[in-house]
Each structure stands twice: as C-alpha cells, then as structure tokens.
C-alpha positions as CSV (number, residue, x, y, z in Angstrom):
1,X,27.7,102.0,-39.7
2,X,28.4,105.1,-38.2
3,X,25.0,106.7,-36.9
4,X,25.2,109.2,-39.4
5,X,25.0,106.9,-42.8
6,X,22.2,105.0,-41.2
7,X,20.6,108.4,-40.4
8,X,20.8,109.4,-43.9
9,X,19.5,105.2,-44.9
10,X,16.0,106.0,-42.6
11,X,15.8,109.4,-43.6
12,X,15.9,108.4,-47.5
13,X,13.4,105.1,-46.6
14,X,11.1,106.2,-44.7
15,X,10.5,109.9,-44.9
16,X,10.4,112.1,-48.9
17,X,11.9,115.8,-48.3
18,X,8.5,117.5,-48.9
19,X,7.7,115.6,-45.3
20,X,11.2,116.3,-44.2
21,X,10.0,120.3,-45.3
22,X,6.7,120.6,-43.9
23,X,7.9,118.7,-40.5
24,X,10.6,121.2,-40.4
25,X,7.8,124.2,-41.0
26,X,6.3,122.9,-38.0
27,X,8.7,122.1,-35.6
28,X,9.6,126.7,-36.9
29,X,6.1,127.5,-35.7
30,X,5.9,125.4,-32.8
31,X,9.1,126.9,-31.1
32,X,8.0,130.3,-32.4
33,X,6.4,132.5,-29.9
34,X,4.7,134.7,-31.7
35,X,5.3,137.6,-30.0
36,X,9.1,137.1,-30.9
37,X,7.4,137.0,-35.0
38,X,5.9,141.2,-34.2
39,X,8.8,141.7,-33.5
40,X,10.8,140.8,-35.8
41,X,8.0,141.6,-38.1
42,X,7.9,145.8,-36.9
43,X,12.2,145.6,-37.3
44,X,12.1,145.5,-40.8
45,X,9.3,147.6,-40.8
46,X,10.5,152.0,-41.4
47,X,10.8,153.7,-38.3
48,X,8.3,156.1,-38.8
49,X,5.7,153.3,-38.7
50,X,7.8,150.6,-36.2
51,X,7.6,152.8,-33.3
52,X,3.4,152.9,-34.0
53,X,3.1,149.1,-34.4
54,X,5.6,148.9,-31.8
55,X,2.9,151.2,-28.9
56,X,0.3,149.0,-30.5
57,X,1.1,145.8,-29.0
58,X,-0.3,143.1,-30.9
59,X,-0.4,139.5,-30.4
60,X,-0.5,138.5,-33.1
61,X,1.3,139.0,-36.4
62,X,-1.2,138.9,-38.4
63,X,-1.9,141.4,-36.6
64,X,1.0,144.0,-36.6
65,X,1.1,143.5,-40.6
66,X,-2.8,144.9,-40.8
67,X,-1.9,148.0,-39.3
68,X,1.6,148.4,-41.3
69,X,-0.4,148.2,-44.3
70,X,-3.1,150.7,-42.9
71,X,-0.5,152.7,-41.2
72,X,2.2,152.9,-45.0
73,X,-1.8,153.5,-47.0
74,X,-2.3,156.5,-45.0
75,X,1.7,157.3,-45.8
76,X,1.6,157.0,-49.1
77,X,-1.9,159.1,-49.3
78,X,0.0,162.2,-47.5
79,X,2.5,162.1,-49.5
80,X,0.6,162.1,-52.3
81,X,-1.9,165.3,-51.5
82,X,1.0,166.9,-50.6
83,X,3.0,166.6,-54.0
84,X,-0.5,167.4,-55.6
85,X,-1.0,170.5,-53.7
86,X,2.4,171.5,-54.5
87,X,1.6,171.0,-58.1
88,X,-1.0,172.8,-57.6
89,X,0.5,176.0,-56.4
90,X,3.6,175.4,-59.0
91,X,1.3,175.9,-62.0
92,X,-0.3,179.2,-59.8
93,X,2.8,180.4,-60.0
94,X,2.9,180.0,-63.4
95,X,-0.5,181.0,-64.6
96,X,0.1,184.5,-62.1
C-alpha cells in the first residue's frame, strides 16, 4: 500500500472535512503574522487611502480596516458635498 493511499484512508476514517477545514484555517492564522495581514489588506486599498493607512503603522488588521473605513467615509462625504455645491452653482447660473 502506498503512503498516499494510507493517508487517504486514515483521513477518511478519522477526520471529517469540516475538521480539516478548521485545522487549515487555524494553521493559516498561526503561520501568517498580523503585520503581513495588514500589509496585504492595505495593498488592495485605493492609493489615496493606502498611504494614510500605511503611515499610521497599525499593528492589527482590525485597526487597519477601521481606519480605512473611516477614511473612505470621509472621502465619500467630501465627494457628495462637492457634487452638491456644483449642482447649486449650476442651478444659480441657470436662474440668472
């Protein structure tokens, strides 16, 4: 019997797929440092937000997510305010 056959039989007999998935997730969390997670997360952010989050040198992924969300909210609010101001200006020009 080959090693792979033996491993397959033992896995089927003693480990459910849900247990294997849990173990893989647990192993991933142990092997990946928190700073690596933060770096990977910030790498996917828009450039304008990425620089601010990276310069904050946050230690946990949760902190990085919260800061990025706050910055994105500010950006969206500023964009909406600019659009509203432009619309008011256009309406005023039409009325004169």
